[in-house]
Kinemage of the C-alpha trace (Angstrom):
@kinemage 1
@onewidth
@group {chain A} dominant
@subgroup {mainchain}
@vectorlist {calphas} color= white
{ca unk a 1} P 23.140 -5.273 74.249
{ca unk a 2} L 20.868 -4.660 77.186
{ca unk a 3} L 17.169 -5.110 76.670
{ca unk a 4} L 16.375 -1.435 77.325
{ca unk a 5} L 18.954 -0.331 74.750
{ca unk a 6} L 17.456 -2.786 72.287
{ca unk a 7} L 14.031 -1.345 72.805
{ca unk a 8} L 15.372 2.133 72.409
{ca unk a 9} L 17.073 1.238 69.185
{ca unk a 10} L 13.944 -0.336 67.721
{ca unk a 11} L 11.881 2.618 68.759
{ca unk a 12} L 14.339 5.107 67.027
{ca unk a 13} L 14.250 2.879 63.832
{ca unk a 14} L 10.362 2.735 63.908
{ca unk a 15} L 10.174 6.657 64.343
{ca unk a 16} L 12.630 7.057 61.475
{ca unk a 17} L 10.369 4.861 59.300
{ca unk a 18} L 7.237 6.508 60.223
{ca unk a 19} L 8.744 10.023 59.685
{ca unk a 20} L 10.309 8.783 56.173
{ca unk a 21} L 6.816 7.369 55.146
{ca unk a 22} L 5.067 10.582 56.048
{ca unk a 23} L 7.617 12.681 54.160
{ca unk a 24} L 7.613 10.266 51.148
{ca unk a 25} L 3.898 10.058 50.752
{ca unk a 26} L 2.026 12.809 52.647
{ca unk a 27} L -1.593 12.317 51.570
{ca unk a 28} L -0.640 11.561 47.935
{ca unk a 29} L -3.711 10.623 46.038
{ca unk a 30} L -5.632 10.798 42.693
{ca unk a 31} L -9.038 12.593 42.503
{ca unk a 32} L -11.462 14.347 40.235
{ca unk a 33} L -11.820 11.308 37.902
{ca unk a 34} L -13.285 12.122 34.464
{ca unk a 35} L -14.088 10.295 31.240
{ca unk a 36} L -14.126 12.519 28.117
{ca unk a 37} L -13.859 15.529 30.486
{ca unk a 38} L -16.920 14.561 32.502
{ca unk a 39} L -17.264 12.915 35.894
{ca unk a 40} L -19.384 9.745 35.457
{ca unk a 41} L -20.785 10.659 31.983
{ca unk a 42} L -24.164 9.128 31.313
{ca unk a 43} L -23.908 8.833 27.560
{ca unk a 44} L -20.739 8.786 25.531
{ca unk a 45} L -20.355 7.698 21.830
{ca unk a 46} L -16.662 6.923 21.504
{ca unk a 47} L -15.297 3.364 21.474
{ca unk a 48} L -12.091 4.542 22.915
{ca unk a 49} L -12.880 6.911 25.766
{ca unk a 50} L -10.145 8.933 27.471
{ca unk a 51} L -9.760 8.767 31.214
{ca unk a 52} L -8.128 11.527 33.367
{ca unk a 53} L -7.511 12.405 36.930
{ca unk a 54} L -5.876 14.975 39.051
{ca unk a 55} L -3.160 14.386 41.708
{ca unk a 56} L -2.984 15.960 45.043
{ca unk a 57} L -0.748 15.832 48.074
{ca unk a 58} L 0.369 17.794 51.135
{ca unk a 59} L 4.111 17.719 50.647
{ca unk a 60} L 6.587 19.172 48.085
{ca unk a 61} L 7.915 17.654 44.955
{ca unk a 62} L 5.165 15.060 44.756
{ca unk a 63} L 4.690 13.436 41.449
{ca unk a 64} L 3.214 10.358 39.759
{ca unk a 65} L 5.620 7.696 38.652
{ca unk a 66} L 3.133 5.011 37.403
{ca unk a 67} L -0.558 4.148 37.333
{ca unk a 68} L -2.823 1.050 37.122
{ca unk a 69} L -6.327 1.118 35.618
{ca unk a 70} L -9.002 -1.703 35.671
{ca unk a 71} L -12.415 -1.475 33.921
{ca unk a 72} L -15.291 -3.857 34.411
{ca unk a 73} L -18.648 -4.096 32.874
{ca unk a 74} L -20.429 -4.835 36.191
{ca unk a 75} L -19.962 -3.391 39.776
{ca unk a 76} L -19.362 -6.787 41.416
{ca unk a 77} L -16.191 -7.351 39.489
{ca unk a 78} L -15.042 -3.794 39.894
{ca unk a 79} L -15.551 -4.122 43.686
{ca unk a 80} L -13.410 -7.285 43.621
{ca unk a 81} L -10.716 -5.603 41.659
{ca unk a 82} L -11.456 -7.644 38.485
{ca unk a 83} L -10.946 -5.830 35.369
{ca unk a 84} L -12.889 -8.086 33.087
{ca unk a 85} L -12.728 -5.680 30.040
{ca unk a 86} L -9.464 -3.996 30.643
{ca unk a 87} L -6.549 -4.192 33.191
{ca unk a 88} L -3.433 -2.178 32.365
{ca unk a 89} L -1.278 -3.601 34.943
{ca unk a 90} L 1.450 -1.216 36.286
{ca unk a 91} L 2.342 1.393 33.629
{ca unk a 92} L 5.491 3.411 34.239
{ca unk a 93} L 4.135 6.848 33.377
{ca unk a 94} L 3.589 10.373 34.809
{ca unk a 95} L 0.668 10.778 32.351
{ca unk a 96} L -2.747 11.512 34.013
{ca unk a 97} L -4.902 12.944 31.207
{ca unk a 98} L -6.274 11.366 28.079
{ca unk a 99} L -5.373 7.839 29.002
{ca unk a 100} L -7.110 6.127 26.055
{ca unk a 101} L -9.122 2.935 26.834
{ca unk a 102} L -7.656 0.007 25.153
{ca unk a 103} L -9.506 -3.084 26.271
{ca unk a 104} L -12.228 -5.276 24.920
{ca unk a 105} L -14.625 -3.715 22.488
{ca unk a 106} L -17.285 -1.575 24.266
{ca unk a 107} L -20.798 -2.307 23.848
{ca unk a 108} L -23.701 0.288 23.368
{ca unk a 109} L -26.018 1.097 26.302
{ca unk a 110} L -23.620 -0.360 28.818
{ca unk a 111} L -22.253 1.100 32.048
{ca unk a 112} L -18.592 0.446 32.684
{ca unk a 113} L -16.864 0.843 36.063
{ca unk a 114} L -13.247 1.884 36.380
{ca unk a 115} L -10.764 2.166 39.300
{ca unk a 116} L -7.254 3.558 39.551
{ca unk a 117} L -4.185 3.238 41.594
{ca unk a 118} L -1.179 5.511 41.272
{ca unk a 119} L 2.373 5.467 42.524
{ca unk a 120} L 4.411 8.409 43.798
{ca unk a 121} L 7.936 9.361 42.945
{ca unk a 122} L 9.274 6.727 45.260
{ca unk a 123} L 7.116 3.912 43.957
{ca unk a 124} L 4.742 3.895 46.896
{ca unk a 125} L 1.332 3.059 45.711
{ca unk a 126} L -1.962 4.589 46.816
{ca unk a 127} L -4.993 2.382 47.477
{ca unk a 128} L -7.463 1.684 44.630
{ca unk a 129} L -9.994 4.415 44.075
{ca unk a 130} L -13.626 3.978 44.577
{ca unk a 131} L -15.382 2.767 41.420
{ca unk a 132} L -16.060 5.583 38.846
{ca unk a 133} L -18.179 4.881 35.766
{ca unk a 134} L -19.029 5.846 32.249
{ca unk a 135} L -22.048 4.701 30.209
{ca unk a 136} L -22.119 4.288 26.506
{ca unk a 137} L -24.976 5.531 24.399
{ca unk a 138} L -25.356 4.774 20.599
{ca unk a 139} L -21.900 3.624 19.406
{ca unk a 140} L -23.322 2.693 15.982
{ca unk a 141} L -25.917 4.497 13.848
{ca unk a 142} L -28.040 1.301 13.763
{ca unk a 143} L -28.576 1.588 17.552
{ca unk a 144} L -31.108 4.375 16.814
{ca unk a 145} L -34.595 2.693 16.422
{ca unk a 146} L -36.555 6.018 16.467
{ca unk a 147} L -37.933 8.143 13.659
{ca unk a 148} L -38.150 11.902 13.403
{ca unk a 149} L -41.810 12.923 14.013
{ca unk a 150} L -43.761 16.047 13.779
{ca unk a 151} L -47.422 17.136 13.869
{ca unk a 152} L -47.853 17.080 10.177
{ca unk a 153} L -48.279 20.850 9.755
{ca unk a 154} L -46.935 22.630 6.679
{ca unk a 155} L -44.328 25.249 6.717
{ca unk a 156} L -45.479 28.810 6.105
{ca unk a 157} L -45.325 30.124 2.547
{ca unk a 158} L -44.731 33.796 3.108
{ca unk a 159} L -42.651 35.764 5.635
{ca unk a 160} L -45.769 37.415 7.093
{ca unk a 161} L -47.287 34.080 8.144
{ca unk a 162} L -44.411 33.346 10.512
{ca unk a 163} L -45.595 35.995 12.912
{ca unk a 164} L -49.139 34.628 13.298
{ca unk a 165} L -50.275 32.437 16.115
{ca unk a 166} L -48.542 29.015 15.745
{ca unk a 167} L -49.251 26.674 18.657
{ca unk a 168} L -46.324 24.327 19.387
{ca unk a 169} L -47.000 20.641 19.122
{ca unk a 170} L -47.280 18.162 22.092
{ca unk a 171} L -46.542 14.498 21.636
{ca unk a 172} L -47.551 11.666 24.021
{ca unk a 173} L -46.994 7.972 24.271
{ca unk a 174} L -48.539 5.498 26.803
{ca unk a 175} L -46.933 2.156 27.741
{ca unk a 176} L -46.820 -0.437 30.497
{ca unk a 177} L -43.941 -1.897 32.480
{ca unk a 178} L -44.743 -4.927 34.531
{ca unk a 179} L -41.330 -6.680 34.974
{ca unk a 180} L -38.700 -5.772 37.580
{ca unk a 181} L -36.696 -2.828 36.078
{ca unk a 182} L -32.920 -2.514 36.288
{ca unk a 183} L -32.553 0.798 34.411
{ca unk a 184} L -34.340 3.111 32.091
{ca unk a 185} L -32.968 5.820 29.872
{ca unk a 186} L -34.276 8.381 27.533
{ca unk a 187} L -32.336 9.393 24.525
{ca unk a 188} L -33.889 12.485 22.971
{ca unk a 189} L -33.250 15.345 20.430
{ca unk a 190} L -36.106 17.840 19.621
{ca unk a 191} L -35.549 20.704 17.297
{ca unk a 192} L -35.455 23.649 17.759
{ca unk a 193} L -35.957 23.115 21.532
{ca unk a 194} L -37.928 20.530 23.557
{ca unk a 195} L -39.020 19.610 27.072
{ca unk a 196} L -39.611 15.986 27.967
{ca unk a 197} L -41.966 14.667 30.598
{ca unk a 198} L -42.669 11.338 32.187
{ca unk a 199} L -45.962 10.728 34.202
{ca unk a 200} L -46.398 14.431 34.598
{ca unk a 201} L -42.974 15.415 35.820
{ca unk a 202} L -40.310 17.116 33.678
{ca unk a 203} L -37.328 14.872 32.883
{ca unk a 204} L -34.018 16.492 33.858
{ca unk a 205} L -33.247 20.177 34.489
{ca unk a 206} L -31.864 21.219 31.164
{ca unk a 207} L -33.070 24.396 29.441
{ca unk a 208} L -33.062 25.248 25.810
{ca unk a 209} L -32.004 21.880 24.766
{ca unk a 210} L -30.381 20.697 22.494
{ca unk a 211} L -27.318 22.867 21.893
{ca unk a 212} L -27.303 24.820 18.733
{ca unk a 213} L -25.426 23.239 15.822
{ca unk a 214} L -25.349 23.390 12.070
{ca unk a 215} L -28.282 20.930 11.764
{ca unk a 216} L -27.338 19.862 8.199
{ca unk a 217} L -24.106 18.388 9.772
{ca unk a 218} L -24.719 17.588 13.290
{ca unk a 219} L -27.766 17.353 15.780
{ca unk a 220} L -27.199 16.817 19.430
{ca unk a 221} L -29.155 14.465 21.774
{ca unk a 222} L -29.263 14.195 25.571
{ca unk a 223} L -29.356 11.177 27.658
{ca unk a 224} L -31.476 10.999 30.976
{ca unk a 225} L -31.664 8.415 33.620
{ca unk a 226} L -35.437 7.973 34.120
{ca unk a 227} L -35.316 4.879 36.215
{ca unk a 228} L -36.880 6.518 39.254
{ca unk a 229} L -39.731 8.047 37.256
{ca unk a 230} L -40.886 4.868 35.667
{ca unk a 231} L -43.768 3.217 37.550
{ca unk a 232} L -44.966 -0.303 37.488
{ca unk a 233} L -47.966 -0.540 35.252
{ca unk a 234} L -49.242 2.398 33.283
{ca unk a 235} L -46.821 5.140 32.161
{ca unk a 236} L -47.041 8.050 29.725
{ca unk a 237} L -44.198 10.064 28.156
{ca unk a 238} L -44.719 13.524 26.820
{ca unk a 239} L -42.600 15.976 24.607
{ca unk a 240} L -43.205 19.656 24.043
{ca unk a 241} L -41.463 21.340 21.143
{ca unk a 242} L -40.281 24.989 20.504
{ca unk a 243} L -39.003 26.714 17.462
{ca unk a 244} L -35.429 27.538 18.738
{ca unk a 245} L -32.942 28.162 15.906
{ca unk a 246} L -34.461 25.386 13.646
{ca unk a 247} L -37.566 27.387 12.965
{ca unk a 248} L -36.512 31.011 13.391
{ca unk a 249} L -38.531 34.082 12.312
{ca unk a 250} L -37.394 35.723 8.997
{ca unk a 251} L -36.337 38.791 10.893
{ca unk a 252} L -34.007 41.087 9.160
{ca unk a 253} L -31.368 41.943 11.696
{ca unk a 254} L -30.043 45.504 11.337
{ca unk a 255} L -32.516 46.001 8.434
{ca unk a 256} L -30.818 43.352 6.168
{ca unk a 257} L -29.505 40.119 7.601
{ca unk a 258} L -32.142 37.395 7.506
{ca unk a 259} L -30.957 34.529 9.729
{ca unk a 260} L -33.528 32.164 8.405
{ca unk a 261} L -32.149 32.495 4.908
{ca unk a 262} L -28.720 31.211 6.129
{ca unk a 263} L -29.706 28.375 8.354
{ca unk a 264} L -30.924 24.872 8.081
{ca unk a 265} L -34.604 25.161 8.983
{ca unk a 266} L -37.810 23.207 9.221
{ca unk a 267} L -40.926 22.641 11.346
{ca unk a 268} L -40.311 21.555 14.927
{ca unk a 269} L -39.672 17.821 15.173
{ca unk a 270} L -38.401 15.195 17.569
{ca unk a 271} L -36.521 12.008 17.674
{ca unk a 272} L -36.364 10.003 20.820
{ca unk a 273} L -36.023 6.537 22.214
{ca unk a 274} L -36.885 5.090 25.738
{ca unk a 275} L -34.889 2.034 26.677
{ca unk a 276} L -35.785 -0.312 29.453
{ca unk a 277} L -33.269 -2.797 30.826
{ca unk a 278} L -34.981 -5.380 33.037
{ca unk a 279} L -33.473 -7.499 35.813
{ca unk a 280} L -33.931 -10.721 33.900
{ca unk a 281} L -31.440 -9.367 31.320
{ca unk a 282} L -33.917 -8.428 28.712
{ca unk a 283} L -34.523 -4.952 27.161
{ca unk a 284} L -37.345 -3.071 25.419
{ca unk a 285} L -37.217 0.044 23.340
{ca unk a 286} L -40.034 2.602 22.743
{ca unk a 287} L -39.118 4.784 19.880
{ca unk a 288} L -40.799 7.862 18.493
{ca unk a 289} L -42.917 6.821 15.500
{ca unk a 290} L -46.387 7.159 13.961
{ca unk a 291} L -47.770 5.372 17.043
{ca unk a 292} L -47.192 8.509 19.136
{ca unk a 293} L -50.084 11.064 19.423
{ca unk a 294} L -49.876 14.759 18.793
{ca unk a 295} L -52.011 17.911 19.550
{ca unk a 296} L -51.370 21.633 19.588
{ca unk a 297} L -50.176 22.967 22.924
{ca unk a 298} L -50.433 26.121 24.938
{ca unk a 299} L -47.308 27.879 23.529
{ca unk a 300} L -49.024 30.067 21.058
{ca unk a 301} L -45.891 31.863 19.543
{ca unk a 302} L -42.209 31.566 20.504
{ca unk a 303} L -39.003 33.096 19.314
{ca unk a 304} L -35.563 33.100 20.781
{ca unk a 305} L -35.419 36.784 20.016
{ca unk a 306} L -38.955 38.186 20.385
{ca unk a 307} L -40.149 36.048 23.289
{ca unk a 308} L -42.923 33.585 24.121
{ca unk a 309} L -46.691 33.831 24.373
{ca unk a 310} L -48.526 31.197 26.383
{ca unk a 311} L -52.276 30.690 26.752
{ca unk a 312} L -52.942 28.456 29.806
{ca unk a 313} L -56.576 28.027 28.596
{ca unk a 314} L -55.204 25.845 25.737
{ca unk a 315} L -53.391 23.439 28.098
{ca unk a 316} L -54.316 19.811 27.509
{ca unk a 317} L -55.218 18.240 30.827
{ca unk a 318} L -53.232 15.102 31.750
{ca unk a 319} L -51.389 15.230 28.371
{ca unk a 320} L -48.182 13.879 29.897
{ca unk a 321} L -49.787 11.503 32.446
{ca unk a 322} L -51.470 8.125 32.265
{ca unk a 323} L -54.880 9.655 33.193
{ca unk a 324} L -57.439 10.019 30.509
{ca unk a 325} L -57.155 12.929 28.003
{ca unk a 326} L -59.526 14.919 25.992
{ca unk a 327} L -60.371 14.483 22.380
{ca unk a 328} L -58.371 16.220 19.738
{ca unk a 329} L -55.307 14.007 19.562
{ca unk a 330} L -54.176 12.464 16.276
{ca unk a 331} L -51.364 10.215 15.085
{ca unk a 332} L -47.873 11.877 14.668
{ca unk a 333} L -46.355 12.012 11.285
{ca unk a 334} L -43.061 10.759 10.356
{ca unk a 335} L -41.004 13.493 8.908
{ca unk a 336} L -37.521 13.968 7.362
{ca unk a 337} L -36.103 15.940 10.303
{ca unk a 338} L -32.647 17.573 10.100
{ca unk a 339} L -29.980 15.670 7.999
{ca unk a 340} L -27.130 16.006 10.497
{ca unk a 341} L -25.572 13.141 12.249
{ca unk a 342} L -27.007 12.529 15.677
{ca unk a 343} L -24.348 12.980 18.382
{ca unk a 344} L -24.417 12.831 22.150
{ca unk a 345} L -24.369 16.264 23.690
{ca unk a 346} L -21.211 16.466 25.825
{ca unk a 347} L -21.042 20.206 26.777
{ca unk a 348} L -22.472 21.554 30.009
{ca unk a 349} L -26.279 22.041 29.555
{ca unk a 350} L -27.999 25.367 30.054
{ca unk a 351} L -29.737 25.276 33.403
{ca unk a 352} L -31.218 27.776 35.842
{ca unk a 353} L -28.128 28.721 37.856
{ca unk a 354} L -29.587 31.340 40.174
{ca unk a 355} L -32.885 32.631 41.355
{ca unk a 356} L -33.149 36.439 41.877
{ca unk a 357} L -35.807 38.178 43.941
{ca unk a 358} L -36.772 41.806 42.868
{ca unk a 359} L -35.670 44.561 44.952
{ca unk a 360} L -38.403 46.894 43.990
{ca unk a 361} L -41.823 47.014 42.264
{ca unk a 362} L -43.088 50.614 41.299
{ca unk a 363} L -46.454 51.337 39.821
{ca unk a 364} L -45.390 54.290 37.485
{ca unk a 365} L -48.916 54.772 36.097
{ca unk a 366} L -52.218 52.876 36.661
{ca unk a 367} L -51.722 49.229 35.848
{ca unk a 368} L -48.066 49.562 34.680
{ca unk a 369} L -45.517 48.190 37.063
{ca unk a 370} L -41.775 48.418 36.849
{ca unk a 371} L -39.903 45.498 38.480
{ca unk a 372} L -36.255 46.071 39.472
{ca unk a 373} L -34.332 42.773 39.728
{ca unk a 374} L -31.381 44.607 41.189
{ca unk a 375} L -29.007 42.976 38.615
{ca unk a 376} L -28.505 42.694 34.905
{ca unk a 377} L -28.584 39.041 33.737
{ca unk a 378} L -29.753 36.694 31.035
{ca unk a 379} L -32.807 34.504 31.591
{ca unk a 380} L -36.554 34.828 32.038
{ca unk a 381} L -39.079 35.858 34.738
{ca unk a 382} L -41.274 33.440 36.659
{ca unk a 383} L -44.734 34.481 37.763
{ca unk a 384} L -47.061 33.459 40.427
{ca unk a 385} L -50.427 34.911 39.632
{ca unk a 386} L -54.119 34.437 40.426
{ca unk a 387} L -56.988 35.856 38.375
{ca unk a 388} L -59.871 35.383 36.059
{ca unk a 389} L -59.559 33.185 33.021
{ca unk a 390} L -58.543 35.117 29.922
{ca unk a 391} L -56.520 37.785 31.898
{ca unk a 392} L -53.380 38.434 29.861
{ca unk a 393} L -50.195 39.460 31.806
{ca unk a 394} L -47.505 40.998 29.480
{ca unk a 395} L -43.778 41.215 30.356
{ca unk a 396} L -41.506 43.570 28.481
{ca unk a 397} L -37.685 43.694 29.102
{ca unk a 398} L -34.930 46.290 29.369
{ca unk a 399} L -31.584 46.801 30.778
{ca unk a 400} L -32.062 50.398 31.994
{ca unk a 401} L -34.844 52.897 32.913
{ca unk a 402} L -35.547 56.372 31.735
{ca unk a 403} L -35.414 59.334 34.203
{ca unk a 404} L -39.277 59.165 34.464
{ca unk a 405} L -39.063 55.600 35.774
{ca unk a 406} L -40.316 53.804 32.522
{ca unk a 407} L -38.234 50.818 31.398
{ca unk a 408} L -35.976 51.622 28.461
{ca unk a 409} L -37.150 48.887 26.223
{ca unk a 410} L -34.845 49.992 23.534
{ca unk a 411} L -31.852 48.734 25.367
{ca unk a 412} L -33.001 45.086 24.504
{ca unk a 413} L -34.470 45.499 21.073
{ca unk a 414} L -33.652 42.678 18.818
{ca unk a 415} L -31.113 43.318 15.815
{ca unk a 416} L -31.683 47.069 16.056
{ca unk a 417} L -35.186 46.582 14.347
{ca unk a 418} L -36.625 49.962 15.497
{ca unk a 419} L -38.135 51.551 12.368
{ca unk a 420} L -40.215 49.042 10.550
{ca unk a 421} L -36.903 47.628 9.080
{ca unk a 422} L -37.334 44.016 10.221
{ca unk a 423} L -38.983 42.737 7.017
{ca unk a 424} L -42.535 41.726 6.027
{ca unk a 425} L -44.658 40.983 8.975
{ca unk a 426} L -42.103 41.852 11.590
{ca unk a 427} L -43.048 44.155 14.450
{ca unk a 428} L -42.139 47.778 13.964
{ca unk a 429} L -39.992 47.702 16.939
{ca unk a 430} L -38.710 44.316 17.915
{ca unk a 431} L -39.363 44.322 21.743
{ca unk a 432} L -38.438 41.432 23.820
{ca unk a 433} L -41.820 40.496 25.078
{ca unk a 434} L -43.515 37.457 26.861
{ca unk a 435} L -47.134 37.071 27.730
{ca unk a 436} L -49.229 34.645 29.872
{ca unk a 437} L -52.964 34.339 29.619
{ca unk a 438} L -54.447 32.762 32.718
{ca unk a 439} L -56.797 29.786 32.876
{ca unk a 440} L -58.417 31.059 36.009
{ca unk a 441} L -57.795 28.068 38.194
{ca unk a 442} L -56.262 29.159 41.559
{ca unk a 443} L -52.622 30.172 41.867
{ca unk a 444} L -50.795 29.688 38.496
{ca unk a 445} L -47.068 29.495 38.120
{ca unk a 446} L -45.348 30.074 34.732
{ca unk a 447} L -42.050 30.858 33.104
{ca unk a 448} L -41.112 30.845 29.386
{ca unk a 449} L -39.567 27.671 28.064
{ca unk a 450} L -38.293 28.418 24.668
{ca unk a 451} L -36.639 31.914 24.934
{ca unk a 452} L -34.336 34.128 27.069
{ca unk a 453} L -33.707 37.721 27.508
{ca unk a 454} L -30.967 40.123 28.751
{ca unk a 455} L -32.442 42.408 31.368
{ca unk a 456} L -32.587 44.004 34.830
{ca unk a 457} L -35.934 45.700 34.539
{ca unk a 458} L -39.472 44.257 33.750
{ca unk a 459} L -42.503 46.260 32.521
{ca unk a 460} L -45.565 44.350 33.699
{ca unk a 461} L -49.030 45.160 32.433
{ca unk a 462} L -52.342 43.338 32.640
{ca unk a 463} L -51.671 41.964 36.190
{ca unk a 464} L -54.841 41.277 38.124
{ca unk a 465} L -54.480 43.603 41.038
{ca unk a 466} L -50.914 44.513 42.068
{ca unk a 467} L -47.903 42.148 41.964
{ca unk a 468} L -45.812 41.877 45.153
{ca unk a 469} L -42.080 41.167 45.656
{ca unk a 470} L -43.030 37.476 46.101
{ca unk a 471} L -44.990 37.151 42.849
{ca unk a 472} L -42.138 37.537 40.481
{ca unk a 473} L -38.671 35.957 40.300
{ca unk a 474} L -35.709 36.118 37.879
{ca unk a 475} L -34.404 32.845 36.564
{ca unk a 476} L -30.759 33.372 35.566
{ca unk a 477} L -29.772 30.891 32.801
{ca unk a 478} L -26.447 29.994 31.297
{ca unk a 479} L -24.362 26.971 30.307
{ca unk a 480} L -23.755 25.392 33.803
{ca unk a 481} L -19.928 25.807 33.706
{ca unk a 482} L -17.676 24.482 36.477
{ca unk a 483} L -15.994 27.215 38.480
{ca unk a 484} L -12.350 26.712 38.500
{ca unk a 485} L -11.171 29.709 40.661
{ca unk a 486} L -12.147 32.967 42.410
{ca unk a 487} L -10.800 36.375 43.004
{ca unk a 488} L -10.911 38.847 45.833
{ca unk a 489} L -8.831 41.756 46.923
{ca unk a 490} L -8.723 44.612 49.458
{ca unk a 491} L -9.977 46.931 46.793
{ca unk a 492} L -13.738 47.200 46.666
{ca unk a 493} L -13.703 48.528 43.061
{ca unk a 494} L -11.722 45.602 41.827
{ca unk a 495} L -14.011 43.251 43.560
{ca unk a 496} L -17.115 44.896 42.039
{ca unk a 497} L -15.504 44.854 38.646
{ca unk a 498} L -14.721 41.153 38.940
{ca unk a 499} L -18.279 40.501 39.934
{ca unk a 500} L -19.666 42.366 36.969
{ca unk a 501} L -17.342 40.528 34.669
{ca unk a 502} L -18.645 37.236 35.972
{ca unk a 503} L -22.248 38.199 35.521
{ca unk a 504} L -21.594 39.574 32.075
{ca unk a 505} L -19.659 36.427 30.998
{ca unk a 506} L -22.454 34.000 32.252
{ca unk a 507} L -25.060 36.129 30.380
{ca unk a 508} L -23.332 35.362 27.133
{ca unk a 509} L -22.655 31.584 27.692
{ca unk a 510} L -25.474 29.817 26.109
């Protein structure tokens, strides 16, 4: 055969091979790697976690014929494709969900890295995925070294007392870190609700944590990576508590149903543990116990249903920072806390998922302002206000207006309590109402922490001067669910209906 014919023949064979390869495996790959339904979960409690992934490709009739998984307890081995705790080898299977870990026994407080390779229907393998990871939390009850603590206050004896001023407790703990830090974690559950701080900054972005459970059976805790917030030298952790559903009011919904009589209840309390892992391989735990300090905070009253009342004049300066604090702190008390088993919180947390700007503010009578957020949603308002100390700004919520422009507050009344039918001590009409009392130090920014409301309109009274469109925001809150799809059409009514359904759905996912 002449040389040019040989070259032509090889060229044809090469093109056939390239075309076959492209048809056989067009961009076939695995993606969206999850462990226990979460991408890179920070704290899991199962010794046999389930790994899953999705499959994508650009051609037709693509399918997985086999997979390989390797798991390592360090990133170096994972990068070198060494599965030092589990290596499945090639498994002939089309399964891509709930592949149960079956390697060496997992350890608590450990990050594991896993990588995946899959094979298409023709046996052609993808490359190894980039390392994904999962991190274990408390795999054994004995891993908890913390105690439930409270401020030592007694529970109210009569229904009427629950409606009086009841400042929520603050807790603080100072500590030092001088060695080189590898990682730091906070494991925390505060009932009913909590906010945690380190060195003056809030930890994480969760709202209304932990998730509501039957506290006699199960109590959820969250895990936070606080490595970046820890400073060399002096540090201070702080925790603020709210009532939530653990210390609800004895409201008689619809004139008869008393939620408090049906739930596991108690005074607000917290159980938390900070764990430091150092570069030298050692670890140190700082648990909640009687060495923490407590003092009453500025949240004077709070209820999921009736709202929150905050007095900034009662703030404890530097309470959650290493700076010196005022007198009035005492040792926290070890308390029983709820009896339920502590479990890692795995569902999507409640977050602020959208910030709304008001579309109109109208002064319907002297000192009474109606704020239109332009959209019905669930969440709270955020204020930016400047005025003299002691000025009290009150917010009341509604989903509609009357023809005269006033907010129809009856559209958001709790449990149809409208005619003195809420029980002893309950307000005659159970408005949803928040208030903020200024401390009088420059521009003050505030939003409620331990409640939420369904509303479009705000009635604002007590504002020093007149609020502007830049002074008030709406913070939409909901469980931060992943969006899996979208809808649109050529029909504007259908599109608007779909939009309304989405807003309504998110307003009810807490």
